[in-house]
C-alpha positions in Angstrom: -126.0 145.8 -19.7 -126.5 143.2 -16.9 -125.4 141.7 -13.6 -122.9 139.0 -13.0 -121.1 136.7 -10.5 -118.4 134.2 -10.8 -120.5 131.6 -12.7 -123.5 133.6 -13.7 -124.3 136.7 -15.8 -127.5 138.3 -16.9 -127.6 140.5 -20.0 -130.7 142.6 -20.7 -130.9 143.6 -24.4 -134.3 145.2 -23.7 -136.2 143.4 -26.5 -139.6 145.0 -25.6 -138.4 148.6 -25.6 -140.5 150.6 -28.1 -141.7 147.5 -30.0 -144.7 146.3 -28.1 -146.9 149.3 -29.1 -145.7 149.2 -32.6 -146.3 145.5 -33.0 -149.7 145.7 -31.4 -150.8 148.6 -33.6 -149.4 147.0 -36.8 -151.3 143.7 -36.0 -154.6 145.3 -35.1 -154.5 147.5 -38.2 -154.5 144.6 -40.6 -157.7 143.5 -42.4 -157.5 140.2 -40.5 -156.3 141.3 -37.0 -153.3 139.6 -35.4 -151.1 139.9 -32.3 -147.6 138.3 -32.0 -147.7 135.3 -29.6 -144.3 136.3 -28.1 -146.2 138.9 -26.1 -148.1 136.2 -24.2 -145.2 135.8 -21.8 -145.3 138.5 -19.2 -145.0 137.4 -15.6 -148.7 136.4 -15.3 -148.6 134.8 -18.8 -145.6 132.6 -17.9 -147.4 131.4 -14.7 -150.5 130.6 -16.8 -148.5 128.7 -19.3 -146.8 126.7 -16.6 -150.3 125.8 -15.4 -151.3 124.8 -18.9 -148.3 122.4 -19.0 -149.8 120.4 -16.1 -153.3 120.1 -17.5 -154.6 116.6 -18.2 -155.6 117.7 -21.8 -152.2 119.2 -22.6 -150.2 116.1 -23.6 -147.2 118.0 -25.0 -145.1 118.7 -21.9 -145.6 115.2 -20.4 -144.7 113.5 -23.7 -141.6 115.6 -24.2 -140.3 115.2 -20.7 -140.9 111.4 -20.9 -139.1 111.4 -24.2 -136.2 113.4 -22.8 -135.8 111.2 -19.8 -135.9 108.0 -21.9 -133.6 109.1 -24.8 -131.3 111.8 -23.4 -128.4 109.3 -23.3 -128.7 108.8 -27.0 -129.0 112.5 -27.6 -125.9 113.1 -25.5 -124.0 110.7 -27.8 -124.7 113.1 -30.7 -124.1 116.3 -28.8 -121.0 115.2 -26.9 -119.4 116.9 -23.8 -117.7 120.2 -23.8 -120.2 122.1 -26.0 -121.9 125.5 -25.4 -125.6 124.9 -25.0 -127.7 127.8 -26.4 -131.4 127.6 -25.5 -134.1 129.6 -27.3 -137.1 130.2 -25.1 -135.8 128.7 -21.9 -139.0 128.9 -19.9 -139.0 127.0 -16.6 -135.9 124.9 -17.5 -137.4 121.5 -16.6 -136.2 119.8 -19.8 -133.0 121.7 -19.9 -131.8 120.2 -16.5 -132.2 116.7 -18.0 -130.0 117.7 -20.9 -127.4 119.5 -18.9 -127.0 116.5 -16.6 -126.4 114.3 -19.6 -124.1 116.4 -21.8 -122.1 118.5 -19.2 -121.7 121.6 -21.4 -119.0 124.1 -20.6 -121.5 127.0 -20.8 -125.3 127.4 -20.9 -126.8 130.4 -22.6 -130.6 130.7 -22.1 -132.2 133.4 -24.3 -135.8 134.5 -23.6 -138.0 137.6 -23.9 -139.7 136.8 -20.5 -137.3 138.8 -18.3 -138.4 137.8 -14.8 -138.7 134.1 -15.5 -135.4 134.0 -17.4 -133.6 135.6 -14.5 -135.1 133.3 -11.9 -134.6 130.1 -13.9 -131.0 130.9 -15.0 -130.0 131.8 -11.5 -131.4 128.5 -10.1 -129.5 126.5 -12.8 -126.3 128.4 -12.0 -126.8 127.5 -8.3 -127.6 123.9 -8.9 -124.7 123.3 -11.5 -121.9 125.3 -9.8 -119.3 124.2 -12.4 -121.4 125.4 -15.3 -121.0 129.0 -16.7 -124.5 130.4 -17.2 -124.9 133.5 -19.4 -128.6 134.6 -19.5 -129.7 136.9 -22.3 -133.0 138.7 -22.3 -133.6 139.1 -26.0 -136.0 138.2 -28.9 -134.4 135.0 -30.2 -136.4 135.3 -33.4 -134.2 138.2 -34.5 -130.6 138.2 -35.4 -128.5 138.0 -32.3 -124.7 138.2 -31.7 -123.3 136.3 -28.8 -119.5 137.2 -28.9 -118.8 136.2 -25.3 -119.2 132.5 -26.3 -116.0 132.5 -28.2 -114.0 132.7 -25.0 -114.8 129.2 -23.7 -112.9 127.1 -26.1 -115.9 124.9 -26.6 -115.9 122.0 -29.1 -119.1 123.2 -30.7 -122.3 125.1 -30.3 -125.6 123.4 -29.8 -128.8 125.3 -30.2 -131.6 123.8 -28.1 -135.2 124.7 -28.9 -137.6 122.6 -26.8 -141.3 122.6 -26.6 -143.3 123.1 -29.8 -142.6 126.8 -30.4 -141.3 126.1 -33.9 -145.0 125.5 -34.7 -145.8 129.2 -34.0 -144.1 130.1 -37.3 -145.5 129.5 -40.7 -143.5 126.9 -42.6 -141.7 129.7 -44.5 -141.0 131.6 -41.3 -139.8 128.3 -39.7 -137.4 127.7 -42.5 -135.9 131.2 -42.1 -135.7 130.7 -38.3 -134.0 127.3 -38.7 -131.5 128.9 -41.1 -130.7 131.6 -38.4 -130.3 128.8 -35.8 -127.9 127.1 -38.2 -125.8 130.2 -38.4 -125.9 130.6 -34.6 -124.6 127.0 -34.2 -121.9 127.5 -36.7 -120.0 125.0 -38.8 -119.9 121.6 -37.1 -122.6 122.6 -34.6 -126.1 121.3 -34.3 -129.8 122.0 -33.4 -131.8 119.9 -30.9 -135.5 120.8 -31.4 -138.9 119.8 -30.2 -141.7 119.3 -32.8 -145.3 118.4 -32.1 -146.6 115.6 -34.4 -149.8 115.4 -36.3 -152.5 113.4 -34.6 -156.3 113.1 -34.3 -158.3 116.3 -34.3 -160.2 115.6 -31.1 -157.0 115.3 -29.1 -155.5 118.5 -30.6 -158.7 120.5 -30.0 -158.9 119.3 -26.4 -155.3 120.4 -25.7 -156.1 124.0 -26.6 -159.6 124.1 -25.1 -159.1 122.7 -21.6 -162.1 122.2 -19.4 -160.8 124.5 -16.6 -160.4 127.5 -19.0 -156.7 128.0 -18.2 -155.8 128.3 -21.9 -158.7 130.8 -22.4 -157.2 132.9 -19.5 -153.7 132.7 -21.1 -155.1 134.0 -24.4 -157.1 136.8 -22.7 -154.1 137.8 -20.6 -152.6 139.2 -23.8 -155.4 141.8 -23.9 -154.9 142.4 -20.1 -151.2 143.0 -20.7 -152.0 145.5 -23.5 -154.3 147.3 -21.0 -151.6 147.3 -18.2 -148.6 148.3 -20.3 -150.0 150.4 -23.1 -153.0 152.0 -21.4 -155.6 150.4 -23.6 -159.2 149.8 -22.6 -160.0 146.3 -23.7 -163.1 144.9 -22.0 -162.0 141.3 -21.5 -165.6 140.1 -21.0 -166.3 141.3 -24.5 -163.9 138.8 -26.0 -163.8 135.0 -25.9 -161.2 132.4 -26.6 -161.5 130.2 -29.7 -159.1 127.5 -30.7 -159.5 124.8 -33.4 -157.4 122.5 -35.6 -157.3 123.3 -39.3 -156.5 119.9 -40.7 -155.9 121.2 -44.3 -153.3 123.7 -43.0 -152.0 121.3 -40.4 -152.2 123.8 -37.5 -154.1 124.8 -34.4 -155.3 128.4 -34.6 -156.0 130.5 -31.5 -158.2 133.5 -31.7 -159.9 136.1 -29.5 -163.4 136.7 -30.8 -165.3 140.0 -30.2 -168.7 139.1 -28.9 -170.2 142.5 -30.0 -169.5 145.5 -32.1 -167.1 147.7 -30.2 -164.2 150.1 -30.2 -161.0 149.8 -28.2 -158.6 152.7 -27.6 -154.8 152.1 -27.8 -152.3 154.8 -27.8 -155.0 157.4 -28.5 -156.3 155.5 -31.5 -159.6 153.7 -31.8 -159.6 150.2 -33.1 -163.0 149.0 -34.2 -164.3 145.4 -34.0 -167.3 143.8 -35.6 -169.4 141.3 -33.7 -167.7 137.9 -34.4 -164.5 139.5 -35.7 -161.3 137.8 -34.3 -157.8 138.6 -33.4 -155.6 135.8 -34.5 -153.1 135.3 -31.6 -151.3 132.1 -32.4 -150.7 129.3 -34.8 -149.3 125.9 -33.7 -148.3 123.9 -36.8 -148.0 120.1 -36.5 -145.7 118.1 -38.6 -145.0 114.5 -39.6 -141.4 113.5 -39.1 -140.8 113.5 -42.8 -142.4 116.9 -43.3 -140.2 118.5 -40.6 -137.0 116.9 -41.9 -137.7 118.2 -45.4 -138.3 121.7 -43.9 -134.9 121.5 -42.1 -133.1 120.5 -45.2 -134.5 123.6 -47.0 -132.8 125.6 -44.2 -129.4 123.9 -44.9 -129.6 121.5 -41.9 -128.9 117.8 -42.1 -131.3 115.5 -40.2 -129.3 113.1 -38.1 -131.7 111.5 -35.7 -135.3 111.7 -34.4 -136.8 110.4 -31.2 -140.5 110.0 -30.3 -142.4 109.2 -27.1 -144.1 105.8 -26.7 -147.4 107.1 -28.0 -145.8 109.0 -30.9 -147.3 112.3 -29.8 -144.2 114.4 -29.8 -140.7 114.3 -31.5 -137.3 115.7 -30.8 -134.9 116.1 -33.8 -131.2 116.4 -34.0 -130.1 118.4 -37.0 -126.4 119.0 -37.9 -125.0 122.3 -39.2 -122.6 121.3 -42.0 -119.0 121.8 -41.3 
């Protein structure tokens, strides 16, 4: 199941066992081919995403960190001490450390599908916060997940923390269902602290997902490289190119991998054919106004309590209460 020490435990629920091939084949068999964005985050993909977060075009991480540093005291007033902090998609943990410092939770539960990064980050946080119980869970947080061990801490409440703009990867209907699941995880009287990217001018959005150095392109193409490595496929990465654009009507960035020629790729003994110009839709990133997101949260049974934005109003963090 996992490994543990006095203040740290790691539980591997093997979220990728048997699902990667099934998900890839299901997505590539559709009339409009897709791949799930959660599979971006193998070890190399995590390193590439960390590099993206430092790019000059990628405003999101800088805006969110500045917001957290400036407003975490006010956030802590809502969250209170003595809670269990459950983080979906913990990543490198930079923003989490700001929050842990401010709210002093009794336990921290990072949940992520990226096994290696999760283990490294959670162990570092356990070392740097020796009085904090850290329970790392390698799992797909988009699926129903039971965390019974949390009932042993006598915490005042559960807070689900979902930083970054990952909620934008879901369609609005999927996001509402996800938020309803997060509400159930938080339980009566708990809450959800969540990052949401805001709508802004098209040029700035397009630049953020088409950086001049090509790091985002490499991140997108690494998904095909991972399929080659782990599933024995024969994608020719030079035969696909990164495409990303903002669809203003839909309110979302779309990321695609476009086939530059007619070709066939073999995966699991099956040939998948591509037309020249045909794309694999790898990610959506929906952008919201504050009002739009609060309305969405209400459909999931959550009550908007507060919202913070950075100085340029590029990014927002919302606190939503789970009714008691």
